[in-house]
C-alpha positions in Angstrom: 15.2 -21.7 7.4 17.5 -18.8 6.4 16.6 -15.1 6.9 16.7 -14.6 2.9 14.2 -17.6 2.4 12.0 -16.2 5.2 11.9 -12.8 3.6 11.1 -14.1 0.1 8.5 -16.4 1.5 6.7 -13.5 3.5 7.1 -11.2 0.4 5.2 -13.7 -1.7 2.6 -14.4 0.8 2.0 -10.5 1.2 2.1 -9.9 -2.5 -0.7 -12.6 -2.6 -2.7 -10.7 -0.2 -2.4 -7.4 -2.0 -3.8 -9.1 -5.1 -6.5 -10.8 -3.3 -7.4 -7.6 -1.3 -7.3 -5.6 -4.5 -9.6 -8.2 -6.2 -12.2 -8.2 -3.6 -12.0 -4.3 -3.5 -12.5 -4.0 -7.2 -16.1 -3.2 -6.7 -15.6 -0.4 -4.1 -14.0 2.1 -6.3 -10.5 3.4 -4.8 -11.2 1.8 -1.4 -8.1 -0.9 -1.1 -6.7 -2.4 2.0 -3.5 -3.4 -0.1 -2.0 0.0 0.7 -2.0 -1.1 4.5 -0.6 -4.4 3.5 2.5 -2.8 1.6 2.9 -0.3 4.5 3.0 -3.2 7.0 5.8 -5.0 4.9 7.9 -1.9 4.6 7.3 -1.5 8.4 8.3 -5.1 9.5 11.0 -6.1 6.8 12.2 -2.7 5.6 11.9 -0.9 2.2 13.0 -3.4 -0.3 10.9 -6.3 0.9 7.9 -3.9 1.2 8.6 -2.5 -2.5 8.6 -6.3 -3.6 5.3 -6.8 -1.9 3.8 -3.7 -3.7 5.2 -4.3 -6.9 4.7 -8.0 -7.3 1.0 -7.6 -5.9 0.0 -4.6 -8.0 1.7 -5.9 -11.1 -0.5 -9.1 -11.0 -3.6 -6.9 -10.1 -3.0 -4.5 -12.7 -2.9 -7.3 -15.5 -5.2 -9.8 -14.2 -8.2 -7.7 -12.7 -12.1 -7.8 -13.9 -11.6 -4.4 -15.9 -8.7 -5.7 -18.0 -5.0 -4.8 -17.9 -3.8 -1.4 -17.7 -1.9 0.5 -20.3 2.0 0.3 -19.6 2.8 3.9 -18.8 -0.1 3.7 -15.9 1.2 0.3 -14.7 4.7 1.8 -14.1 3.3 4.7 -12.4 1.1 2.4 -10.1 4.1 0.3 -9.3 6.1 3.4 -8.5 3.3 4.8 -6.4 2.5 1.8 -4.3 6.1 1.8 -3.4 5.6 4.9 -1.5 3.5 3.1 1.2 6.6 0.7 1.6 8.9 3.7 2.2 6.3 5.3 4.6 6.3 2.1 6.5 10.1 1.8 6.7 10.5 5.2 7.7 7.8 4.9 10.4 9.7 1.9 11.9 12.6 4.0 12.7 10.6 6.1 15.3 7.7 4.2 16.3 7.0 0.7 17.9 3.7 -0.7 17.8 1.9 -1.4 21.0 -1.7 -0.9 22.3 -4.1 1.1 20.5 -4.0 4.8 21.6 -4.0 8.4 20.5 -0.6 8.4 19.2 -0.7 5.2 17.2 -4.0 6.3 15.9 -2.6 9.6 14.5 0.5 8.1 13.2 -1.7 5.5 11.3 -3.9 8.2 10.1 -0.9 10.0 8.7 0.6 7.0 7.2 -2.8 6.4 5.3 -3.0 10.0 4.2 0.5 10.0 2.9 0.1 6.6 1.3 -3.1 7.7 -0.6 -1.6 11.3 -1.6 1.8 10.0 -2.9 0.2 7.0 -4.8 -2.1 9.4 -6.5 0.2 12.3 -7.3 2.1 9.9 -9.4 -0.7 7.9 -10.9 -3.1 10.7 -11.6 -0.6 12.8 -13.6 0.1 9.8 -15.8 -3.5 8.9 -16.2 -4.3 12.6 -17.2 -1.3 12.7 -19.6 -2.6 9.3 -21.2 -6.4 10.1 -21.5 -6.3 13.9 -22.1 -7.5 16.7 -21.8 -4.8 17.0 -19.0 -6.1 19.6 -16.6 -9.7 18.6 -16.8 -8.8 15.0 -16.4 -6.4 15.8 -13.5 -8.9 17.9 -11.6 -11.7 15.7 -12.2 -9.7 12.7 -10.9 -8.9 14.4 -7.5 -12.4 13.4 -6.4 -11.7 9.7 -7.0 -8.3 10.3 -5.3 -9.7 11.6 -2.3 -11.6 8.4 -1.7 -8.5 6.5 -1.7 -7.0 9.1 0.7 -9.8 9.2 3.1 -10.5 5.3 3.0 -6.8 5.0 3.8 -7.2 7.1 6.9 -9.8 4.8 8.1 -8.2 1.6 6.9 -4.9 2.2 8.5 -6.0 2.7 12.2 -8.7 -0.1 11.9 -5.9 -2.7 10.8 -3.4 -1.3 13.3 -4.0 -4.2 15.7 -3.1 -6.7 12.9 0.4 -4.7 12.5 0.8 -4.9 16.3 0.3 -8.7 16.1 2.5 -9.2 13.2 5.3 -6.9 14.9 5.4 -8.9 18.0 5.4 -12.3 16.1 8.2 -11.3 13.9 10.4 -9.7 17.0 9.9 -12.9 19.1 13.1 -14.6 19.4 13.3 -18.3 18.1 13.4 -21.2 20.2 
């Protein structure tokens, strides 16, 4: 199997995981392991495959979820916002190699989760407040819900870190 086909297949599978985890997390408001999946894709395969995972997964989630599709400007902001998780993963892979769970890896995962949630909500919350007015009260009120994402990411990222270690070692193992 060629490298390009492997990446396309992995992006499709991870995008499906983003959709499924988002669907399962629909009733736990703003708690979503999909951020970690996009981060992992960026970490394992680079920025653009990770962006593909996030954009495809969130596109389907935003259009086919139990609450109905989101307005187009909000959809675009969500796709841009989730792309930051891939960028954080790709940047992290440049200076960090997953090994056993420890203090260093836990701190890095907490920081990655924090940044993923913050950067996502900076983009999405501004567009949401602009769409649903009045701007400042909506933006300030939305901050409480944004904190749920940020805090849950700070828990989810270290909790799922062993999965990243496993995938990293599977991906880096030489083919026979």
